[in-house]
C-alpha angles and dihedrals in degrees: 000000000000089000091054091049091049090051092049092050092046091053092046091050093050123115116302120241110278117252123215146165135253114213116202104207124201130184126052084348118054126185142053131303113199119202128191109211118222102227092171096057098035111016097163094046093046090049090050093052091047092049093050092045092051090050091051090239093136095050110113095011116139133227093248101176120039121166116188112239092013122055151313116235127201141140103096095146091176104051105006106079116130115248093030134091103294096184091108096039109137095031098081142069139177129297088257121098121268116264130240114246117270100193119181139175092257107123124231101248133153110305096016116134119219134183116249118227143165124251090295113083088216097057105088112128122150107333123097139172135214120216121238089187143002115294109182091174087073094055111121091002100084134033115261106216103171151323138252110255096179138003102054087141088059090049090051091054096054113123111263126227121254101234144031088275090061094230108162115226126203114009113351123207114266140213094237092185134359115200131187113238129188 
């Protein structure tokens, strides 16, 4: 009987179901990208994305930096809202404090989601990027916060930037709505 109780408690204490987000994309790309957040590898970063998504902070934010064959970056809730002046997009964050790095051994491969940051490893805030392709030079340098579970075809259709910097000219694609999913 004690063995059965121990097994029941072990199962009950197991990992919780992973939460994630569904990003409804509009623009040249149209559809939904679903991301499972890795709360075990990056608990603070996953919690931050969930908090901002629940608040609606990501709704209407553009993909401001998109480099073909590399990644699509978004999440600047301060300067990245569609319809506004996007000249500072990519330089802002949320009103919340920056997060300490949560580096892991998870490699940056196609579909992996990483947290954007400045030169300081402890400067991630609200911005994140989604990998078009493998980028081993990022391994151990940025926090991996999740992975695309569906919608890679939507990711692939996102409007690319015009230069090596990935700055998107004209009208960038936008995260019309970001919803929390369990």
